[in-house]
Every structure is written in structure tokens, then in C-alpha cells.
C-alpha positions as CSV (number, residue, x, y, z in Angstrom):
1,L,-14.1,-11.0,8.8
2,R,-14.3,-7.2,8.2
3,N,-11.0,-5.4,7.2
4,I,-10.7,-1.7,7.1
5,Y,-7.7,-0.5,5.0
6,F,-6.1,2.9,5.7
7,D,-4.0,5.3,3.6
8,T,-3.2,8.9,3.2
9,P,-5.3,11.1,0.8
10,G,-2.3,10.9,-1.6
11,Q,-2.1,7.1,-1.3
12,Q,1.4,7.2,0.0
13,L,1.2,3.8,1.6
14,R,0.2,2.3,-1.7
15,Q,3.2,4.1,-3.4
16,H,5.4,2.4,-0.8
17,K,3.6,-1.0,-1.5
18,V,2.5,-1.2,2.1
19,A,-1.0,-2.1,3.4
20,L,-2.2,-1.1,6.9
21,R,-5.5,-2.6,8.1
22,L,-7.7,-3.2,11.1
23,R,-9.6,-6.5,11.2
24,S,-12.7,-7.2,13.2
25,Q,-13.6,-10.8,13.7
26,R,-16.8,-12.1,15.5
27,E,-15.9,-15.0,17.6
28,G,-17.9,-17.5,19.8
29,G,-20.2,-15.8,22.2
30,G,-20.5,-12.7,19.9
31,R,-17.2,-11.2,21.2
32,L,-15.5,-8.9,18.7
33,R,-11.7,-9.3,18.3
34,W,-9.5,-6.6,16.7
35,L,-6.2,-7.1,14.9
36,Q,-3.9,-4.5,13.4
37,T,-1.8,-5.7,10.5
38,L,1.0,-4.1,8.5
39,K,1.9,-5.9,5.2
40,T,4.8,-5.0,2.9
41,A,5.0,-6.2,-0.7
42,G,7.6,-8.8,-1.4
43,Q,8.5,-10.6,-4.6
44,G,5.7,-12.3,-6.4
45,E,4.4,-13.2,-9.8
46,A,1.3,-14.8,-11.2
47,G,-0.4,-15.8,-7.9
48,L,2.6,-16.6,-5.8
49,S,4.0,-14.0,-3.4
50,A,6.2,-13.5,-0.4
51,R,5.2,-10.6,1.9
52,G,6.3,-9.3,5.2
53,E,3.5,-9.3,7.8
54,W,3.3,-7.9,11.3
55,E,0.1,-8.5,13.3
56,V,-0.9,-7.5,16.8
57,A,-4.1,-7.9,18.8
58,L,-5.9,-4.6,19.9
59,R,-8.5,-3.9,22.5
60,K,-10.5,-1.6,20.2
61,G,-10.7,-0.7,16.5
62,V,-8.2,2.3,16.5
63,I,-4.8,2.4,14.8
64,D,-2.2,1.9,17.5
65,A,1.1,3.7,16.8
66,L,3.0,1.8,19.4
67,A,2.2,-1.5,17.7
68,L,3.9,-0.2,14.6
69,Q,7.3,-0.1,16.4
70,G,9.5,-3.0,15.5
71,T,8.0,-3.0,11.9
72,P,9.2,-1.2,8.8
73,W,6.8,1.6,9.6
74,P,9.5,3.9,11.2
75,Q,11.5,3.8,8.0
76,I,8.5,4.6,5.9
77,D,7.2,7.3,8.2
78,P,10.2,8.6,10.4
79,D,8.5,11.8,11.5
80,G,5.0,10.4,12.0
81,S,3.5,12.7,9.3
82,L,1.9,9.8,7.4
83,L,0.3,8.4,10.6
84,R,-1.5,11.7,11.2
85,Q,-3.0,11.7,7.7
86,L,-4.4,8.1,7.7
87,L,-8.0,7.7,6.7
88,P,-10.2,4.6,6.1
89,C,-10.2,4.0,2.3
90,F,-12.0,0.8,1.6
91,T,-13.2,-2.4,3.3
92,T,-13.4,-6.1,2.6
93,E,-16.1,-8.2,4.2
94,C,-16.2,-12.0,3.8
95,T,-16.9,-15.2,5.4
96,R,-13.8,-17.3,5.9
97,T,-13.6,-21.0,5.9
98,L,-10.2,-22.1,7.3
99,R,-8.4,-25.4,7.2
100,E,-4.9,-26.6,7.9
101,Y,-3.2,-29.1,5.7
102,T,-0.1,-31.1,6.6
103,A,1.8,-32.3,3.5
104,P,3.5,-35.6,3.3
105,D,6.9,-33.9,3.8
106,G,5.6,-32.2,7.0
107,S,5.0,-28.8,5.5
108,L,2.1,-27.0,7.0
109,V,-0.3,-25.1,4.7
110,E,-3.2,-22.9,5.8
111,V,-6.1,-22.9,3.3
112,A,-8.5,-20.0,3.5
113,L,-11.6,-19.7,1.4
114,D,-12.9,-16.1,1.5
115,V,-16.3,-15.3,0.0
116,G,-17.7,-11.8,0.2
117,S,-17.0,-8.4,-1.3
118,V,-14.7,-5.5,-1.6
119,R,-16.3,-2.0,-1.0
120,A,-15.0,1.5,-1.7
121,G,-17.7,4.1,-1.1
122,A,-20.7,3.1,-3.2
123,Q,-18.6,0.8,-5.3
124,R,-18.7,-3.0,-4.6
125,E,-17.0,-6.0,-6.2
126,P,-17.6,-9.7,-5.3
127,L,-14.7,-11.6,-3.7
128,C,-14.2,-15.3,-4.0
129,E,-10.6,-16.3,-3.2
130,L,-8.9,-19.4,-2.2
131,E,-5.6,-18.6,-0.5
132,L,-2.8,-21.1,0.4
133,E,-0.4,-19.8,2.9
134,L,2.8,-21.6,3.9
135,K,3.1,-21.7,7.6
136,R,6.1,-24.2,7.8
137,G,8.2,-26.1,5.3
138,S,8.7,-26.0,1.5
139,A,6.9,-23.9,-1.0
140,Q,6.6,-27.0,-3.2
141,A,3.9,-28.1,-0.8
142,L,1.8,-25.1,-1.9
143,F,2.1,-26.1,-5.5
144,A,1.4,-29.7,-4.8
145,L,-1.8,-28.8,-2.9
146,A,-2.8,-26.2,-5.6
147,A,-2.4,-28.9,-8.3
148,Q,-4.7,-31.3,-6.3
149,L,-7.3,-28.6,-6.0
150,A,-7.1,-27.7,-9.7
151,E,-7.9,-31.2,-10.7
152,H,-11.4,-30.7,-9.3
153,L,-12.0,-26.9,-9.4
154,P,-11.7,-24.4,-12.2
155,V,-9.1,-21.9,-10.8
156,L,-6.8,-19.3,-12.1
157,P,-3.7,-17.8,-10.3
158,A,-4.7,-14.5,-8.8
159,P,-1.7,-12.1,-8.4
160,Q,-3.7,-9.2,-6.9
161,S,-3.9,-8.9,-3.1
162,K,-7.2,-7.7,-1.5
163,A,-5.5,-4.4,-0.8
164,E,-4.7,-3.9,-4.4
165,R,-8.2,-4.8,-5.4
166,G,-9.5,-2.3,-3.0
167,W,-7.3,0.5,-4.3
168,R,-8.2,-0.3,-7.9
169,L,-11.9,-0.2,-7.0
170,L,-11.3,3.2,-5.4
171,D,-9.6,4.4,-8.5
172,G,-12.2,3.0,-10.8
173,T,-9.6,0.7,-12.5
174,S,-10.8,-2.7,-11.2
175,H,-11.0,-4.2,-14.7
176,A,-8.3,-2.1,-16.4
177,P,-6.1,-4.3,-18.7
178,R,-2.7,-5.3,-17.4
179,R,-0.1,-3.9,-19.9
180,A,3.5,-4.9,-20.3
181,R,5.9,-3.7,-17.6
182,Q,9.7,-3.4,-17.7
183,P,11.5,-6.3,-16.0
184,T,14.1,-5.3,-13.4
185,L,17.4,-6.1,-15.2
186,A,20.9,-4.8,-14.9
187,A,23.9,-5.6,-17.0
188,R,25.2,-8.0,-14.3
189,T,22.0,-9.7,-13.5
190,P,22.9,-13.4,-13.7
191,L,21.3,-15.3,-16.6
192,P,19.0,-17.6,-14.4
193,Q,17.5,-14.6,-12.6
194,A,17.2,-12.6,-15.8
195,A,15.4,-15.5,-17.5
196,Q,13.0,-15.7,-14.6
197,A,12.4,-12.0,-14.5
198,V,11.6,-11.6,-18.2
199,L,9.4,-14.8,-18.3
200,A,7.6,-14.0,-15.1
201,E,6.7,-10.5,-16.2
202,A,5.1,-11.8,-19.5
203,F,3.4,-14.6,-17.6
204,G,2.0,-12.2,-15.1
205,Q,0.5,-10.1,-18.0
206,L,-1.2,-13.1,-19.4
207,V,-2.6,-14.4,-16.1
208,E,-3.9,-11.0,-14.9
209,N,-5.7,-10.3,-18.1
210,L,-7.3,-13.7,-18.2
211,G,-8.6,-13.1,-14.7
212,G,-10.0,-9.7,-15.8
213,I,-11.8,-11.4,-18.7
214,L,-13.9,-13.4,-16.2
215,H,-15.4,-10.2,-14.8
216,S,-15.4,-7.8,-17.8
217,D,-16.0,-7.9,-21.5
218,G,-13.5,-5.1,-22.2
219,P,-11.8,-5.9,-25.6
220,E,-8.5,-4.5,-24.4
221,L,-8.3,-7.3,-21.8
222,V,-8.5,-9.8,-24.7
223,H,-5.8,-8.0,-26.6
224,Q,-3.4,-7.7,-23.7
225,A,-3.9,-11.3,-22.8
226,R,-2.8,-12.2,-26.3
227,V,0.2,-9.8,-26.0
228,G,1.2,-11.4,-22.8
229,W,1.2,-14.8,-24.4
230,R,3.2,-13.6,-27.4
231,R,5.7,-12.0,-25.0
232,W,5.9,-15.3,-23.1
233,R,6.6,-17.2,-26.4
234,S,9.2,-14.5,-27.4
235,A,10.9,-14.9,-24.1
236,L,11.0,-18.6,-24.4
237,W,12.7,-18.2,-27.8
238,L,15.1,-15.7,-26.3
239,F,16.3,-18.1,-23.6
240,K,15.9,-21.3,-25.5
241,P,19.6,-22.0,-25.9
242,L,20.0,-21.8,-22.1
243,L,16.8,-23.7,-21.1
244,A,16.7,-26.5,-23.6
245,N,19.0,-28.8,-21.8
246,I,18.8,-27.3,-18.3
247,A,15.1,-26.5,-17.6
248,P,12.8,-26.9,-20.6
249,A,9.5,-25.2,-20.2
250,P,6.5,-27.5,-19.4
251,D,4.1,-28.5,-22.1
252,S,1.4,-25.8,-22.6
253,T,-0.8,-27.7,-25.0
254,A,-3.7,-27.6,-22.6
255,L,-3.9,-23.8,-23.1
256,R,-4.7,-24.2,-26.8
257,P,-8.5,-23.9,-26.3
258,V,-8.1,-20.6,-24.5
259,L,-5.6,-19.2,-27.0
260,T,-7.8,-20.2,-29.9
261,A,-10.8,-18.6,-28.3
262,L,-8.8,-15.4,-27.6
263,G,-7.7,-15.2,-31.2
264,A,-11.2,-15.7,-32.5
265,L,-12.6,-13.0,-30.3
266,R,-9.8,-10.6,-31.0
267,D,-10.2,-10.9,-34.7
268,L,-13.9,-10.0,-34.4
269,D,-13.1,-7.2,-31.9
270,V,-10.7,-5.6,-34.5
271,A,-13.3,-5.9,-37.2
272,A,-16.1,-4.4,-35.1
273,L,-14.2,-1.6,-33.4
274,E,-11.4,-0.7,-35.9
275,S,-11.9,-1.9,-39.5
276,L,-15.6,-1.6,-40.1
277,P,-16.2,1.9,-38.6
278,C,-13.6,3.3,-41.0
279,W,-15.6,2.2,-44.1
280,S,-19.3,2.6,-43.0
281,G,-19.6,6.1,-44.5
282,A,-18.0,5.1,-47.8
283,Y,-20.4,2.1,-48.2
284,V,-23.6,3.8,-47.0
285,A,-23.0,7.0,-48.9
286,G,-26.5,8.3,-48.1
287,H,-28.5,5.3,-49.3
288,E,-31.2,4.1,-47.0
289,D,-31.1,0.5,-48.1
290,R,-27.3,0.3,-47.7
291,A,-27.7,1.8,-44.2
292,A,-30.1,-0.9,-43.3
293,H,-27.8,-3.6,-44.6
294,W,-24.9,-2.1,-42.6
295,Q,-27.0,-2.0,-39.4
296,A,-28.0,-5.6,-39.9
297,M,-24.3,-6.5,-40.4
298,E,-23.3,-4.7,-37.2
299,A,-26.0,-6.6,-35.3
300,A,-24.8,-9.9,-36.6
301,V,-21.2,-9.1,-35.7
302,A,-22.3,-8.1,-32.1
303,T,-24.2,-11.4,-31.7
304,E,-21.1,-13.3,-32.9
305,R,-18.9,-11.4,-30.6
306,R,-21.1,-12.4,-27.6
307,R,-21.0,-16.0,-28.8
308,R,-17.2,-16.1,-29.0
309,R,-16.9,-14.5,-25.6
310,Q,-19.0,-17.3,-24.1
311,Q,-16.7,-19.8,-25.8
312,L,-13.7,-18.0,-24.2
313,L,-15.3,-18.1,-20.8
314,A,-16.1,-21.8,-21.1
315,A,-12.4,-22.5,-22.0
316,L,-11.2,-20.4,-19.0
317,R,-13.5,-22.4,-16.7
318,Q,-12.0,-25.7,-17.7
319,P,-9.9,-27.2,-14.8
320,A,-7.2,-28.0,-17.4
321,T,-6.6,-24.3,-17.9
322,G,-5.8,-23.6,-14.3
323,Q,-3.7,-26.8,-14.1
324,V,-1.4,-25.8,-16.9
325,L,-1.1,-22.2,-15.6
326,L,-0.1,-23.5,-12.1
327,T,2.4,-25.8,-13.7
328,L,4.0,-22.9,-15.5
329,A,4.0,-20.8,-12.3
330,Q,5.8,-23.6,-10.4
331,W,8.4,-23.9,-13.2
332,L,9.0,-20.2,-13.1
333,Y,9.4,-20.3,-9.3
334,T,12.0,-23.0,-9.4
335,L,13.9,-21.8,-12.4
336,P,16.9,-20.1,-10.7
337,D,17.3,-23.1,-8.3
338,T,17.8,-25.5,-11.2
339,R,21.3,-26.9,-11.5
340,W,22.8,-24.4,-13.9
341,P,26.4,-24.8,-15.2
342,R,28.7,-22.6,-13.1
343,E,29.8,-20.4,-16.0
344,L,26.1,-19.7,-16.9
345,A,24.9,-19.2,-13.3
346,R,27.5,-16.4,-12.9
347,Q,27.3,-14.8,-16.3
348,G,25.6,-11.4,-16.6
349,I,22.8,-10.9,-19.1
350,A,24.2,-7.9,-21.0
351,H,26.8,-9.5,-23.3
352,W,24.6,-12.6,-23.9
353,A,21.6,-10.4,-24.7
354,L,23.5,-8.4,-27.2
355,R,24.5,-11.4,-29.2
356,R,21.0,-12.9,-29.1
357,T,19.3,-9.7,-30.3
358,R,21.8,-9.2,-33.1
359,R,20.8,-12.7,-34.4
360,L,17.1,-11.9,-34.1
361,H,17.5,-8.6,-36.0
362,R,19.5,-10.3,-38.7
363,R,16.7,-12.9,-39.2
364,L,14.1,-10.1,-39.5
365,R,16.2,-8.3,-42.2
366,E,16.6,-11.5,-44.2
367,A,12.9,-12.3,-44.0
368,L,12.0,-8.8,-45.1
369,A,14.4,-9.0,-48.0
370,E,12.8,-12.3,-49.1
371,L,9.4,-10.8,-48.9
372,E,10.4,-7.9,-51.2
373,K,11.7,-10.3,-53.8
374,V,8.2,-11.9,-54.3
375,E,6.9,-10.9,-57.7
376,P,3.2,-10.3,-58.3
377,A,3.1,-13.4,-60.6
378,G,4.9,-15.5,-58.0
379,G,1.8,-16.0,-55.9
380,D,0.1,-14.4,-53.0
381,P,2.7,-13.1,-50.5
382,F,0.1,-13.2,-47.6
383,E,1.9,-16.1,-45.8
384,Q,5.3,-14.4,-46.1
385,Q,3.9,-11.2,-44.8
386,H,2.4,-13.0,-41.9
387,S,5.7,-14.6,-41.1
388,V,7.5,-11.3,-41.2
389,R,4.9,-9.7,-39.0
390,L,5.3,-12.5,-36.4
391,L,9.1,-12.1,-36.5
392,A,8.7,-8.3,-36.1
393,K,6.6,-8.8,-33.0
394,R,9.1,-11.2,-31.5
395,T,11.9,-8.7,-32.2
396,R,9.9,-5.9,-30.6
397,Y,9.0,-7.8,-27.5
398,V,12.5,-9.1,-26.9
399,L,14.0,-5.6,-27.4
400,E,11.4,-4.1,-25.0
401,A,12.2,-6.7,-22.3
402,L,16.0,-6.2,-22.6
403,R,16.0,-2.5,-23.1
404,T,17.8,-1.6,-19.9
405,V,20.8,-3.9,-20.7
406,L,21.3,-3.1,-24.4
407,P,22.8,-0.1,-26.3
408,R,20.2,2.6,-26.1
409,E,20.2,4.2,-29.6
410,R,20.6,1.0,-31.5
411,T,17.8,-0.7,-29.5
412,R,15.4,2.3,-30.1
413,R,16.1,2.2,-33.8
414,W,15.6,-1.5,-34.2
415,Q,12.5,-1.4,-32.0
416,D,10.9,1.4,-34.1
417,H,11.6,-0.6,-37.2
418,A,10.0,-3.7,-35.9
419,T,7.0,-1.8,-34.6
420,D,6.4,-0.1,-37.9
421,L,6.6,-3.4,-39.8
422,Q,4.2,-5.0,-37.3
423,T,1.7,-2.2,-37.7
424,R,1.8,-1.9,-41.5
425,I,1.5,-5.6,-42.2
426,G,-1.1,-6.0,-39.5
427,A,-3.4,-3.4,-41.1
428,A,-3.2,-5.3,-44.4
429,R,-4.0,-8.6,-42.7
430,D,-7.0,-7.2,-40.9
431,L,-8.5,-6.1,-44.2
432,M,-7.9,-9.4,-45.9
433,L,-9.5,-11.3,-43.0
434,L,-12.5,-9.0,-42.8
435,A,-14.5,-10.7,-45.6
436,E,-13.7,-14.1,-44.3
437,L,-15.1,-13.1,-40.9
438,L,-18.3,-11.6,-42.3
439,A,-19.2,-14.3,-44.9
440,P,-20.5,-16.9,-42.4
441,L,-22.7,-14.3,-40.6
442,G,-25.2,-14.0,-43.5
443,V,-24.0,-10.5,-44.3
444,H,-25.5,-8.8,-47.4
445,P,-23.5,-9.7,-50.6
446,G,-23.1,-6.0,-51.4
447,I,-21.1,-5.5,-48.2
448,L,-19.0,-8.5,-48.8
449,G,-18.2,-7.3,-52.3
450,F,-17.3,-3.9,-51.0
451,V,-15.0,-5.2,-48.3
452,R,-13.3,-7.5,-50.8
453,G,-12.8,-4.6,-53.1
454,V,-11.2,-2.5,-50.3
455,A,-8.9,-5.4,-49.4
456,A,-7.9,-5.9,-53.1
457,A,-7.2,-2.2,-53.6
458,H,-5.1,-2.1,-50.5
459,K,-3.2,-5.2,-51.6
460,A,-2.6,-3.7,-55.1
461,D,-1.4,-0.4,-53.6
462,R,1.2,-2.2,-51.5
């Protein structure tokens, strides 16, 4: 299959979340068959999506304006100005292996394995995608089949369409990290839909960055994957009173190897890219022998970072990882359809969110007050600091997710406070961990002593 995707120079179709393509397919006897397809973005998170699709056979590989009638195109381009600007932007070329699967309940699923590449100008990216498309029946048949496949194959949910991959290749953002986005919430959004929106957005951030890690060693992908997981955990806490007896979240223990590997790599990334560069000049101070020790330490850290990345990739490639992510995706999909009590199913998010965030902010104030009571002779407050930092992160993530349904000024003030706490305590923790990270790497004792001295000075200053 060869697909040619079109857009305007200003990527206006992309802005409308619309994809227009021509597909050429070589059939038996060498005959070339052309198809024109218009796709619109529907709702979808973490690998599951519902899209509008209009397809028509053509006699030759030229965009046919008449074939766009009866589709959403006239609403997007009422005067035909976009049609006149269309240009080929990128292509996908792949060999497709196609099967149809009939589930026990009679649902019909089309299974397509596409292996090939996405191309934009001189840029190229490999493509290996297994797509399950529901032709008839229940979406649960998709999850059941995906679960069967995940027992034997290491897979990850893949939210990006081929069109989006092509646009990102064209932009040079193929492996850009997926950052947090604002869930679509209004004051009257019913609680079940609000819970799904907040949780799905965090889950999408986790899954997209995990997928990016497979193809790129960018440290920000690791960081944003961890942020996605923390936002997911924060959202689970937020909605725990609702979900505990109605739709408890599935067990995610099988993700522990991936999460542990993410944390181990992130700690070393922070050390290599943030903490150590700040102190190299102070340690070396013009001494050749110190410079040599520092360079040897940097080489040891780089080697350890590569080792930890390989551990993370090995964890991602375990079938158990894909299985648990698919289980979580299925739970998210069915969340609003669970049997919710009528009073909760109709209740809007705003008032409930206000009460829940007040409780969270009160807990943060109390934890901070306890931390400030700790006397120097009373022991190391490191654990208390870490607990306050985690609570500050939870507060920040919850407030960010609910920002559109909470009082604006109060939310901004509380969010700034939580962010400041997270940053200050985090900087102290990074320094305390630095010597622990370096010691097993055979680093020169002088560097270890210097780093411990810096951490002790910072601790005393606080």
C-alpha cells in the first residue's frame, strides 16, 4: 500500500483534525487500484479511537472534489479555497497482511499488520503497526483479541494515527515528548465522564512517552512518562471515593519493572544533565588531575545511563507490560458505562471537585507544618521532606486537571505554592542522592567527598 497525504501549506486540515489521502494498491495481475479517503478525528485515548471515514474508488490518482460531497468536507471548506491549495505532504508505504476474526459473540474484527515506513521529504521513519478495526459488533471484542495477542507479543497501545506520525515527521517532532494537556471539563460535566476525561488524559501521556522511549533516548521522554504516571496516580486518588465501590482500577503491579527502570534512569539523567554540570567548575578549579577525575566520572555516568536505558527497554518489551496497559485502557473505556448510582451519574464535577481539592490543600498545609516542627536534634527530616514533596506534586497535578472548573484565583495561588514546594524540596533531594548514585560507579573519592560536602552545606543552609 502507498498512501499520499495532502494538506495546505498552512496545515489547515491538520488544524481541523482531518486527513485526506490517496491510496494506491497493487492487486493481482499488476493492476493499480486507487482509493480516496477522508478521515476525521473522533474521540480516542491510549490506542483506542473512533473516527469518521469516507472512502471512494477512483480511476486515477488525482483528488476528486465530487467524491468529497456527502462528507464533512463542505463544512470544512465551504468556498473550495482549501481544495485549491492542497499539496502532497508525506507518504506511507507498507506491506499489509490482512485477516478477519469473528469473535465468539459474532463481532467482526479486521486485523491489519502494516510493516514499512513513513516518509516526508528526505526524512524516513520505520512503521510496524498492528491495527484492530471493529467492523461489526461490540468494542469489547477488540479488547479481548488485543489481550490474546498481548499474551504472545510485546505490544504497546499506540495512540498516533499514520497521518499524525507523518505530520510530526514533517515538523521534525517525531520523538518530541508528550506533555500534559488540559482535559475538557465544564462545571456540569457529569462525574463519570469527568473521571474518564482526567484519567484518560494522564494515561495517554504515560503511553505516548513510553512508545517514544522505544525509538529515542531523549531524557525528557523518560521524565514525561514519569509525570504521566504520577498524574494517573493523582487522578486515582482524586476519584477514589467514587470509584472504590463502583469501578475500582485494575491492579497495575505488572508495571512495576517499567516504573522502577524509569525512576532509576531519571535519577541518573538529573545527575548527568542538571546537578553535576553546576559543580564541575568549582571542583576542577583549574587543576589538571581534578579535571581528569571529573572526565572519568562523566564517562562512568554515561556508561551507567546506557545500561539503565537497556534495562528500561527490556522491561517495556515484556508482554506483561502491554497486557496491563491494555487492561487499564479497557477499564477507562468502560468507566462511564458502569452502573453508577443515579445521584452520582447526574452530578456535575464542579462542586465535588471544590470539596476534594480543599481537603487536599489542607493535608498539604498540615504536612508542611509538621515538617517545620522538626528540630535539628530530632533526626534527619529527609523522609518528611520527601512526603511533603509527593503531596505537593499530587496537589499540583489535581489542580491542573481541574483548573477549568475551580475558582480561578484561589486555584492559581494554591498551584503556585505546590509547585514552589515541589521544586525547592526536589533540588535538595537531588543533591542528597547524588553521592549515592556516584559511589557504586568507582568515582574518585575526592569527587564523592566534594559532592557530600555540597549536599551537607545545602542541608545546613535549609
